[in-house]
N, C-alpha and C positions, 0 to 999 in steps of 0.2 A: 504494500499500500504506499502511496506517496501523497504528500501534501504540498501544494504550492505555497511558497513563502514570499513575504514582502521583500522587494529588492530596492536598493537605493537608486538604481538606474533602470529606466524602462527597457533598455535593450539587453539587460542581464536577467535571465530567468533562473530562479532557484527552486528546487524541489527537495523536500525532506523524504528520505527513503528509509524504511525499516527493513534491514537485511537480516541474514541468518545470525544465530548466536546472540541475539539481542542488540546487534549493532544498529546505530542510527547514523545515517550518512546524508551528505548533501550533494545533489547533482547540480552542477553549474553549466548553464547553456549560454554561449555567447555567439553573436552573429558571425565572427570571423574565426573560423577554425581551419587550420591547414594541416595537411599530411606531408611528412617529410621522410625521406629515406635516411636512416641512421645506421650505417653499416648494413647488416642483414635485416634489421628491424625496420618497421614503419611506425613512426611516432606521430602523435597528434599535438599540435601546439596552438595556443590561442594568441591573439594579438589584441592588446588593450592600450588605451590611452592612459596617461597619468591620472586623469579624473576617474576613468573606469577602474583603474587599479586601486585607487583610494576607496571608492564606493564598494568594490568587491571585498577589499580587505576588512572594512567595517562590517559588512554582511557576514563574512566568514567568522570574524571575532564574536559576533552576536550569536551565531550558531554554536561555536565552541563553548561559549559561556551559557548555553541554554536560554538565551534571551531573544531568539528569533521570533518573528511575528508571522502569523499566517496571513496570506494575501486575502483581501476581500473581493468577492465576486459581485459583479453588478447584474 
């Protein structure tokens, strides 16, 4: 089960996910995701501005401190 969380930026989507073994995780979706070849592996990277990085950092700290807010649906 997942719950959409309030984000500091409209282009950043956050979802709280309940995983196995009682783990609670956050899924971060950003508009600019790129795939890169890194040796034999393919890795995904995100591209954020300084303002987006600041907002994402605040959102992740809120999640880490169990202070995240659920998004309101209209």
